N, C-alpha and C positions, 0 to 999 in steps of 0.2 A: 504494500500500500504506500501511496505517496500523497503529499500535499503540494498544491501548486497555486500560484496567484499570478496574475498578469497586470501590467500597467502599460502605459504608452512607451516606457523606456526599457522594459525587459520582463523576464519571467523569473520568479523565485520558486525554487523547487527543493523539497526536502523528502528524501526517501525514508520510509519507515521499515523497509525490508531490503537488504542489500541484494538478495537473490532476484528480486523483481524490479529493481530500480532501472531507470533509463540509463543508457550509455550517454557519454558526452555528445556523440554524433546525433543521437536521437533527440536530445534536448535542444541542441543547436538547430536542427532541422525544424523542430516544432516552433521554436522562437522565431526563426526566419519566416516561416509560413504565416504566423500570426502578424508579425510586423509588416510583411508584404501586403496581406489582405487589409490591414488597418490603413496603410498608406493608399492603397487602391480605392478603398471605400471613401477615404477622406478626399481624394481627388474628385470623385463623383459628387460628393457632397458640396465641394467648393464650386463646381460647375453649376449646380442647382442654385446655390446661394448667390452666384454671380448673374443669375437670370438666364442661363443657357440651358438648352435641352441637352443633357449629357448623351454623348454617343461614344461608342467603343467599337472596335472591329467585332464582328459577330462572334468570333472565337472567344472574346473576353466580355461578352455581353451578360445579360441577366441569367442566362442558362449556366454560364461559367460560375457565377456567384452562387446559384442554387446548388450546383454540384459541389462546390467548395464547402458550403454550409452543411450539406448532407454528409460529406466525408468527415467533417469535424464534430457533428452532433449526433449522428445516428449510431446507436449501439450495435455492435456485431455479436455474433454468437459467442465468440471468445474474445472479450475485450483485452487489448494489450495495455500495458502500463502507459504507453504513449496516448492511447485513446482516452483513458481515464484522465490523464493530464490535460488533454485538449478540452474535455468537458469542463474541467475546473477553470481553465483559462478563458473559455468562452463565457462562462458565468461572471468571472471577476473583471474581465476587460471590457465587457459591453459589445464585443465584436459581433455576437449573434444579431443584435438589434441593428448594428451598422450594416451588416450584410443584407438584412431584410429591407432596410430603407434604400440601399443602393440598388437592389434588385427591382424594387418598385419604380424607382426613378428611371432606370434603364428600360424597363418594360413599357412604361408610359411614353417615353420618347421614341421607342421603336415602333409603336403601333398606334 
């Protein structure tokens, strides 16, 4: 079991079991994914606040964000330590709401 929290500047992680803890590589990959999605959704939010209809290449549109949110929030049959960490990060960072808002903005501007 592990405990994790996220903020805009990073992820705090404490393993309660050394056998099930994340490797440094897994933790870095997790943090980079969260920060990249945070920046991407912030860019979309900034376009909306500037009065623009946000647009992205179709590859990175609302379906991309929907898939990212699903990968980060949907429980699997056998959850890994990284997936449990992602759930905690999604809750503490507010990223889930940011992903939903960005999806809605992109969906509205596309159709």
